[in-house]
N, C-alpha and C positions, 0 to 999 in steps of 0.2 A: 683603714677600717675594714675594707673588703678583704684584704689578706688575712686579718685576724678572724673575720667572719668565716672565710673558707677553712681556716684551721679548726675552729670550733665545730663547723658543720661537718667536716670530714670525720672528726672523732665521734660526733653524734651519729652520723650515718653508719659508721662501723658498729657502734653500740646497738643501734636500732636493728641492723641486719642480724647481728647475733641474737637480739631479742626475738626476731622472727623465728630463728632456728630454735631458740628456747621454747617459744610458745607453740611451735609446731610439735615439738616433743611432748609438751604438756598435754596438747590435744590428743596425741597418739597414746599417751600413758593413762590419762584420766577420762578422756572423752568429753561429753557435755552433760553428764548426769549429776546426781546429788553430791558425789565425791568431788567432782570438778567445781561445782558451785561453792561448796564449803571451802575448798582450797583457794579459789579465786577471790572470794570475799575477804578471807584473811590476808591474801597477797595484796589485795586492793588497799587494805588498811595500811600496810607497810609502805606501799607505793605512794599513797597520799601524803604520809608524813615525810617520805623521802623527797617528794616534789615540793612540799611546803618549805623544806630547807634548801633544796638544790634547784636545778633548772632555772637559775637566774634570780630566784626570789631573795634569798639571804644575800646573794652577791649584790643585788640592786640596793639593798639597805646598807651593807657594810662598805662597799667601795667608795661612795662619796665621802663618808665620815673618815675613813682611813686616809684618803687623799688629802682631806682638809687638815687632819692632825699632822700628817707628814710635812705639808707645806708650811703650817704655822709653827710647829714645835720641833720638827726634825724627825729623822728616821728612828732614833731610840724611843722617842715618845710614841711614835706610831706602832713600834714593836710591842711596847708596854700595853698600849690600848688593845692591840690584837691579842695579847696574852690574857687580858681580862675577859675579852669576848670569848676566846676559846675555852677558858676555864669555866666561865659562867654558863655558856651554852651546853657544855659537856655535863656539868653537874645537874643542870635543869633536866636534860634529857634522860640521865640515869634515874633521877627521881620519877620522872613521868613514865619511864618504862616499867618501873616497879608498880606504880599506881595503876597503869593500864592493865598490867598482868593480873592484878587482884580483881579488877572490875571487868575483865574480859567478857564474861557472859552478857553483861548489860551493854557493853560496847557493840558486840556482834548483833545483839537483838535490835539495837538502834540502827545499825547499818543494814540489816537484813531482817526486818520484822516478819517476813514470810517464813523464816526458819523456826519461829517460836513453836514449841511443842513437837518439833520434828527431830529425828536423829541427826539431821544435817547441822543443827545448832551446835551440838557437842563436838562434831567433827571440825567445824569452823573454829571453835574456841581452842581446841587442841592445836590446830595448825597455827593459829595466830600467836599463841603463847610461845611456840617453838621459834617463830620468826622474830619475836620481840628484841632479842639481843642486837639485831641490826640497827634498831633505832638509837641505841646508845653509841654506836660507832658513827652514825650518820652525821651527828652534830660536829665533832672535830673534823671529819672529812670535808664537810661543806665549808667550814670556816677557813681551813687551809687552802681549799680551792679558790675561794673568793679572794684571799690575800694574794695568791699567785696571779689571778686575773687583774687585780689592781696594779700589779707591777708589769702588766703586759705580757705575762708568761702563760700562754693559752694552751700549749701543746700537752703538758702533763695533765692539766685539768680536763682537757677534751678527751684524752684516751684512757685515763685511769678507771672510768666506769666500766670499761670492757671486762675487767676482772669479775664483776658481779655476774655477768652472763656466762662467762667462761666457766666459772665454778659450777653454776647450775647445770650447764650443758654437759659437763664431764660426769656429774652424778647421774643425770638422766640417761646418758649413753650406757652406763653400767647397769642401771635398773631395767632398761629396755632389753638388754642382753640377758639379764637374769629372770625376766618376766615376773617382776614383783607383783603382789596383790595391790590393786590401785589404792586402797586405803592406807596400806603400809608405805607405799611409794610416796603418797602425798605427805606423810609425816616426815619421811627421810628428806624429801625435798624442802620442806619447811625448815628443818634444822639447818640445812645447807645455806639458807638465806643469811643467817647470822654469821657464818664462817666467811661468806662472800664480803660482807661489810668489813670484817676484820682485815681481810686481804687488801682491800682498797685503802684502808687507813695505814697499814704497814708500808705499802709502796710509796705513799706520800711522805711518810716520816723518813724512810730510808733514802729516798731520792733527794729530798729537800732539807731534812733535819728539822730541828725545832727552833732555829734562829729567827724565823719570820714572826714568831709570837712568843716573846719572852719578856719578863718572867711570867710563868703560868700561875694564875690565881683567880679565885672567885670573888667578884665584887659587885655591889649594887649602888655604886656612887652615882651622883647626878648625871655624869656623862654616860654611864652604862644604862641608867634608867631611861635617859633620852633616846639612846640608840635602840633599846629593846622596844620602846614605845613606837618608834618608826618601823622597826624590823618586823614585828609580829603582824601588823596589818599588811605589810608588803608581802610577807610569806604566804598569808592566806590568799591575797590577790593573785600571787604568782602561780598558785595551784588551782586556778579557776577551772581549766579543762578537766582535771581529775575530780574536782568537787562536783562538777556537772554529771560526770559518769556515776559518782556515788549517789547523786540524787536519782538517777535512772535506776540504779541497782536496788535502792530502797524500795521502789515501786515494783521492780521486776522480780524481787525475791519470792513473791508469792506464786510465781509461775515456774514450773520445773524447766530447768535448762536455760531460762531466759538470761540469768546472770552470766552464764558462760558465753552465750551468743553475743551479748553486748560487749563482754570483755574482749573476745577475739576480734570483733569488728573494730572496736576502739583501738586495738593494737595497730591496725593498719592506718588509722588516722594519725597515730603518734609518730609514724616515720617522718612524713613531711613536717608535722608540727614540731617535732624535736629538732630536725635539721634547721628549720627557719627560726622557730620560737626560742629555743635555747640560745642560739647564736645571737639573736636580737637582744635578749636580756643580758648576755655576757659581754657583748662588744659595744652595744649602743650606750649603755649607762656610763662607762668611763669616758666615751667620746662626748656625750652631751654634758656631763659634769665638767669636763675641762673647758668646753665652749662657754658654759654658763659662768664659770669662775673667772674666765678671762674676758667676759662680756663680748664675746665674738659672735655676733648674730649671723654673720655669713657662714661660719662653721656650723652653727646650730641648724640653720636651714638646710645646709648641705647634708648633714648627718640625718636629719628627719626625712629628707627627700630620698636619699639612697636607701634608707631603711624601709620606706614605703614601697619603693620600686622592687627591692629584693623580696619583700613580703608578698606583694601581689604577683610578681613574676615567678615565684616558686609555689605559692599556695594555690593559685587558680588552676594551673594545668594539672596539679596533683588532684584537686577536687574533681575535675572533669574526667581524669583518667580513672580514678577509683570508682566513679559512678558507672562509666562505660564498661569497665572490666571487673566489676565487683565479684560476680560469680566465679569466673575462671581463676581469679587471684585467690579467693578463699579456698576453692577446691584444691589448687596446687599446694598451698601452704599447709592446710589443716586437715584435709580429708584423708586421714591415715589412721590405722589402728581402731581405737574406740570412737573416733569422730566420724559420723555417718553422713550419707548424702543429704538426708533431711536437715541435719545440723548445718551443712553447707548452705542450703537454700535460705534457712532462717538467718544465718550470720550475714550472708550477702545482702539480704533485704535490709537488715539493720545498718549495714555499711553504707548503702546508698543514701539513707536518710542522715546518718551521722556525717557523711562527707559534705553535706550542704552547710554544716557549721564550721568546716575547716577554715575558710577565709576569715570568718569572724574571730576564731581562736588566734590566728596569726596577726590579725589587726590589733587585737588586745596586746599581744606580745610586742608589736611594733610601737604602739601608742603608750604603753605603760612606762617605758624608760623616760619619756618626757616628764612624767610626774615624779618618778623616783629621783631623777637628777635634781629636781627642785625640793627634795626632802618631803614630798607629798606622797605618803603611802595610804592615806585615808580615802582619797577619791577612788583609786583602783579597788580598794577593799569594798567600798559601798557598791561600786559597779558589779563586782563579783557576787556580792550577796543578792543584788537585784536579779542577776542572771540565774542564780541558784533557786530563788523563789519562783521565777518564771518556769524553770525546768520542772520543779516539784509539782506545781499546780497543773501544768499542762500534761505531765506524765500520768498523773492520776486520771485525768479526763481522757486523753488520747489512748492511754494504755488499755482502758476498758473497751474502747471502740476498735482499735487497730492492733492491739497486742504489742509485741516487741518493736514493730515498725513505728507505732505511735510513740513509744517511749524514746526511741532513737530520734524521732523528729522533734520531740520536746527538748532533748539535750541540745540539738542544733539551734532551736529557737532561743533557748537560754543563753547560748554563746552569742547570738546576735543581740540579745538584750544587753549583755555585758558590753559588747563593742559599741553599741549606739549610746549607751550611758557614758562611756569614756569619751567618745567623740563630742557629745554635747557639752560635757564638763570642760574638756580641753579648749573647745572653741570659745566658751564664755569666760574662761579664767585667763589664759595666756595666748590663745590662738595658735593653731597649727599653720605652718607655712611650708610650701614646697617651691622649689625654684623652677625656672622656665624649662630646663631639661626634663624634669619630672612631669610637667604638664604635657610635654610633647610625647614622652615615652609611654606613659601609663595607658592611654587609649590604644596604642599599638600593641602593648603587652596583652591587653584584654582581647583584642581581635585575634592575635596569634594563638592564644590559649583556646578560644572558642573554635577556631578552625581545627586545631589539633584534637580537641575533644570530639568534634563532629566526625572527624576521620576515624578515630578509634571506635566510636560507637558503631559506625557503618561496618568497619572491618570485623568487629566482634560478632555482628549479626550474620555475616556471610562467610565465616570460617567454620565449617562443620566440625573440624577436629577439636574445637574448644568446647563442644557440647559435653554433657555429662558422660556419654558413652564413648568418648574419644580415648585413645591410648594415652596413658599418663605421661610418657616421655614426649610424645607428639604435642600434647597440651602444653607442657613446660617449655618446649622449644618455640612453639608458635607464640605463646604468651610473652616470652623473652623478646622475640622478634617484634611483636606489636609494641611493647613498651619501648624498646630501642628505637623503633621507627617513629613512634610518637615524639620521643625526645629529639630525634634528628629533625623531624618536620618542624617542631616548635623552634628549635635553634635556627633552622633555615629561615623561617618566617621572621624571627627577630632580626636576623642579619639583613634580609631583604627590605624590611621596614625601617632599618637604620637605628634599631634600639641598641644592639651590641653586636659586634662582629666576632666570628670564631677566633680571629687572631687576638682580639682583646681578651677573650675568655681564657685562651691557652696561656697568654702572657701572665694574667693574674694568677691562674692556677699553678704556673711554673715558678712563682716566687717561692723562696725557701722559708716557710713559716717555722721550721724547726730550730731556727737560730736561738729562740728564747729557751729551748730545752738545754742548750749548751751554756747559757749564761751562768 
């Protein structure tokens, strides 16, 4: 399980790092004004739908059913079921894309009510319509990726999303060189989003062919209706972090540049969340499903324990690191071109508050597979809706008092509301269990992370080159050294406290996860 986790995490890390390069270019190209707000609201719409389908959500619904059909009726029946899912999801998304395109002014007004009556509204509508073709490609891409995950082939699904960012980066490099007008640049970039989705679909078809889902057809038979009834709640629940950001953006849209500040701050949260959360949803669901179907309680407890250890062990130090280094990180990544020093301060302030919700987001990603493996997608959905309601209500109140920082804090509190609702439901329904090793390791992981966070906070306060007036190259070098030093210190403490040794980590990372790409 850990080897598969590392495979998915590596691909997600590469995608997120390219995402940082993409967002840094967006900041330089569009800044943090009305044009950027309009583009990012439209981009957020596409991202939410993409996350509804991908990032483990549809995977969590499809994998248990596909495995059950394969075991009960054979591989041909599983391929036929997959063909019906692929055809039905694709047809539904094409219809939804057309409908959303027609209703786009109302959709954008709902997502950003502060744009009403402003020129920003039409800019956002135009950008969103140009991005819409991506949604039609997202369905078949996600189904094919989920089927490969069900067969234990994680490499292609982990690395194919890189094409999305590569396409956008290539276009932005050209536009930065030509010094395009920001409004025209936003429209060109929006059109590129649909092309990026097509590239991702083509690479999956060319590499794997269509044999994993055949024959292709649209169907609404009882089996398909049952699957969709479980999948749709699971997809909404899986997009919880993005829905909370949408809740914040709804309130923030009435304040100039606030949508942009929240977007860029949240992008930094998505790096650790993607590495841990996506891998949790992709790898844990098959593991827990197999353990449940074989009635192997020992394997179930082991999978839950390792998942919790990985979640806490990666999310907590990331949270503390982002809080301690929020301002220099934002400055290095985004303060270029049209993105100003005041934008850096506002984004860093939002990042500090958003970071407090990161452990909750990862806990949700670690706990949800236990429900998905039992074909229970309703409970995570209800928990997500509770978190969304908490975020909206608190954002209206705290946003009036504290501005963008209050909205960011509301998003973090909404995440914790989601996590606590899942913990309470799981404890009363089937009970979460962790083994003796996890009980021993978890307090030591927390202590190691706290020590690392404290060291980074002190270092950031006493290194003058990290200040706003420091040289750009010096800031980048020192920030890299601080991050590398923090990782090394954390690893050393984990080793000294007997959690995991460097030798074990190197041995696990050195396994060859690419074998499934050659299968």
